[in-house]
N, C-alpha and C positions, 0 to 999 in steps of 0.2 A: 425640537418637531420636526426638522429638516430629515434627520436618518429616519422619523416613523413614516414620512410621506415614501423616502427610499423604497423601504421594505411594500408600502401598497404599491408603489408603483410593479415592483415584482410579481406581486400576487400572494403575499406571504407580510405575516405580523411578525414582530418582533419575537413572541413568545413560540411560536409555530417553529423557525427556526433554532432557538436553540436548543433544542434538541438534536435537532439534526448537525449544528456546528460541533455539538460535544462528543457525538460519536464521528465527526469526520477529522477531529480533532485525537481521537483514538487511532481511527485510521491512520493517519497521518505520523503519529508516532511509532506506530507497530511496521509502518513502511519505510520509513528513515532506519529503523536498526534493521530493517532484511537488506535497503540499500548498502549499508556499511557492511555486513556479512556480506554479500555477494562482491566488493570491492576487495575485500579480506581474501575471502577465494580466490578471484582473481588473482592479485598478486603471490600467493601462494601455492595454488596447485602442482603436484605432482603425480610424477607416474606415467605411464603408458597413454592415457586419457589426457595428458598435457594441452595440446593442439585443443583439441574439442571442448575440453570443458574451459579452457583460457577463453578462447572464443566466446562460448554462450554464457558464461558469466558476464564479460563484458555487454554483452548486448541484452541482457538480464537489466543490468544494474543502469545501463543508458534509458530502459522500459522504467522502471521502477524512478530514476531520476523525473523524466516527462510526468510518471501518476503524481510524484510528490507534487510537483509544481501547479497540476492542474487541481489536485485536492485544494492546497494553499489557497490557489486564485478562485475557489468554489466559493470558500470559506469567505472571503474578501466581498465575494458579489453580494453576498446577505450582510454586509457591514460589521463582520466579526473580523477577530484578531487570529490570525491559524498559531498554534502554537510553534516556536521556533528557536526553543533552549533544549540543549540536548539532556538536559537535566531534567527535564518535564520529559521529553520522548522516553528517557531509559526508567522514570516513574511508571509510564502508564502503558509502557510497550510488553506484551505477554512476549515476543520476540526476544531473545535474548542473545547477546554476544558470544563469539564464538572465539575458540584458540589460534592460532595462525599454524598450528601443527597438527592438521587435521588430513585422516587418509581421504582422496580422492572421492570414494564412493559413500564415505560420510557427511563430508560435504554437501554432496546429490542430497541424501537422505536429510540431511538438513534443512536443506530448501524448499525439500518437500512438506516438511512440517511447517516450515513457515509459510508457505502458499496456503496449506490449511490454516493456520491462524488469520492469515491477511482474507483468504474466502469467507472465514464467519464472520469478520469486520465489514468487509463488503457490503454482504446479504443484511448486518446489522443497519448500517448506512442505506443501503437502497431502502428497507422496510421503514425508516424515516421519512426517508424522502417522496416514497409511496404515500405512505399518512398522510404527509399535506399537498400532495399530488406537483409533488416539482419533479416536472419531466426531464427537464436538461439537468439535474443530479442523477436520477433515475440512468439515462441514456449514456451520462461517464461512464457510470459506475458499472453498467451493462458491458460496455467494453472492455474495462478492466478483467473484469470477471470471464469474460469468454476468453479471453487471452491466456490468462492464469491459467483458467480449466485445462486448456489443451497442452499448453507449458506442462502442466503438472503430469499429463498424460505422457507427452514425450520423455520426460525423466526417470517417472517411472517405468516404462519402457527400455531405458538407458540402463536404469538398475535388474531387467529382467522379472518385474513384478505387476 
């Protein structure tokens, strides 16, 4: 009974938040694979663009880490438990691991693909938040989307696309 009141205080009932939490957990899974890929690329980038990309990958994995934390904490706000096992992330994620011997330009292309996948899940989560009038989650996701779209443009420009 106490948990039902918690939802009412937020203005959402458990049924409303279940769909949102489901899409947020899928987003969380994809973000984790993306984060690990950025770490991999940060550690293993080689070539003439090493310094620029090494720094960019580190900046982006730190942003991803913060986003992961915010998503998980938002799930907790609704009284649900965020996914936290790597096996669950691997099952749910459309983003896949990458090898360690990847050319620098291919690394950037991989991150661009990840962004497109993440943006689709961010949009799904945004729509679920809009459907229930969850302005807090909508605001958080909008910030993530704007940042990712800008960085997608920058990496696309780096590749000359």
